[in-house]
Structure formats: structure tokens, C-alpha cells
N, C-alpha and C positions, 0 to 999 in steps of 0.2 A: 506493498497500500505506499503510497505518494504523499508522505505527510505534508504538501501544499495544496494536496487536494481537502483537506480537514479544517475545518471552519471552529477555534473554541467556540461555548455555548455556556459553558457555566462552570464550577469548580465547589468540587463534595467538599462541606464545611461541618460537617456534622453528624451523629447516628443520632434515630429515634427510632427506642422501642431496642427488642432482642433480635426481630425476626429479619436482621440483615438491611432495614429501609438504612437510605443515607438522607439528609438533607444536603440541599444543590443550592446554590446563592445562582439562579441563572441571569446569564448576560443576554438570552432572547427577549426580546418583546412579547411572546405570547410563548404557552404554555405546546402551542402543536408541533414544535420542533422536536417534542418528547414523548413521539407516537408510539403507544403500546406495541410490540412486535418485530420492532425497528432496531437495527442495531446502535450501537454507540460508545466509540474506541474512549479507554480509560487509560491518559497517562497520567502515570505515579512522578515522585519528584527525581523521581531518578531517570526519566525520559523511559520506562520500558510501559509499552504500550500494552492491554489487553481489550478482545472486545465481545461486547455484554449486548444480551438484549433486554428492551426492554419491557417491563410484566406490564408497568402501571405506575400515572402519575399523581398527585396531588396539588394543588396549592394549599403553603402553609405560610402564615403569617408573611414575617418578609422573604421567606423561602418558598423549595416546592420539596417534600417528598416525592422519591423515587425507590420503584422498589426492578432489580434488574437479576437478572436470572442465575444462578449460582452462586451468588450471596446470600445467603438464608442465614445468615446468626452475625450477634455482636462482630464476634471475633473476626469474620469475613468484612464487612463494615469497616470499622477502624481503622482495617489494614488499607484501606480506599480515601480516609481522610488526609485533603491538602490537595487529590490528584485532578487532573482539567476530562472537562468532558467536549468531545470534539463530534460533530457529524460530517459526511460525507458536505462539501460546496452544492454540489449537482442536487443534492437533494433541497433546497433550497430556491424559493420560491423568486421568478426575478425581480430584482425591486423597481419600483417605480421610474419612469422618468425623471431625475433630477434628482433623484434620492439613491442612498449607496448605504451597503454595508460597511459598520465599524471598522472592518477590517482592509477596506478600499483606500479608507482613509489614512488611518494609521501609518506613517510612516510618510506620506509625503513631504517634497518638501515645498515650502511655504515661500512667496515670494506677497512684495507690497506691490501695488497699481503700477509707481514708478523702477519695480524691477528687483530692488533690493530685495536679498535672502534672507531671510526672519530664523530659517529655523525648519525642525521638521517633528509634525505633530506626533508626539509620544502617547497620547490618551486621549481618553474625549471623557468629558463630566459630561453626564444628562442630568438634565436641570427640567422642571416643571414646562416655562416654554419653549426651548429651541435647546440641544447640543453647544456645548463648549469644548472649542479645542485646546489642548494643553502643548504652544509651541517649544520649541527647548532650540538651542542654539548658543552651545559652551555651558556658562553658568548660567544664564539671561533666560526667564519664561517669561512668555506671553501668551493670555487667554485672551480666543478668537471666538467672539458669540459665531456659532453657528447661524446668520439668517441672511436672506440675499440682499439686503441693500449690503453687507460686508465680505459675504465669500462672494466672489466675483464665480468665480472658476474654480469648478474640480476636475481633473482631467486625470484617474488614474492610469491609463494605456500610459501618462510621460510623467507618470508620481510626480506629481506637481497640483499646488494650490494656489489661488491668487486673488486675493483681499483686499479692500480697503478700509483701513481701519480709520473708524473715528476719533478726534484728536484726545487727548490723552493717551492713549493705550500705545 
């Protein structure tokens, strides 16, 4: 399996009960990516991969509960805490025109409207109204609001973003 064909969609952050159910911090907007019967790749902290079949998924406070086939007790679940959860990119629906997956944006080089290099998108902060792109260049960090009046162009093929920052940013 080619690692580039997979997308990180969550992280196992704990255990729920004694029967192997894991708590997951989901990075997906919808639980629909965790479909019962589908396979999910679990990558532990030492980059070892194992594939599991999803048995069921339920929302649980700020996390989700996930049951994986073959993870039947507390000890097995405990070994998975801290692991990342990945699905094949091909299983995701294509984003609408003008929309992008976070994985398409993280790593883009960011340039101001006058062509000045500002840094790379290192991470994204989800807020109530819009995303905020964390752009880093050496020790300098710039927070770029992900709104149309500021983000003029996103070009994943050229690995770049062009922005027009308001005064003071």
C-alpha cells in the first residue's frame, strides 16, 4: 500500500469500557468516513501499520467511539492509543469547486499579493466561521483567515497560495 494514497482522519485518544472500544478524536467533518464494514489503516507511534474493519461508530461527547474487528478487550485497545487513523483518499468524495481538503492546503507555500514569500501552511485552526491557516517562516508565524477577501488563490498543483492580508497582519 502506497502511504501517499492515505489521508489522516483521526487519532485514537483513549479506551471506552472493557470490550476494546476506542475513543477517537476525529479530524473529519462527518462520521460518514467511518463506515461499518470499511477498512481503516491504523498507524502506531513507531509507524507500523495494521488494517482493521470498522464494526460500528457512535458520537460520544467531543470524541467518537469506534469498534474495530479483532480489537476485543481493554489490553488490545490500550496498545492502539496514540495511533493515527487513515483511509484511502480515493474513498473520499471530491470537494466542491473552490473547496479543498486540509491535506491539500497544509504544506502550500504562501505568497503575498506583491509576490513576497511568507512561509508554508503548517497547520489549520478550525473556528466557528472560517478556518485559519497557520503560516510559518523560520521563527515568524502568521495567522491567515481562510476567507475569500484574504485568500485570493489556492493552487495545490503548483503547491502555492496567494493572499492579500489586511493591514496589521
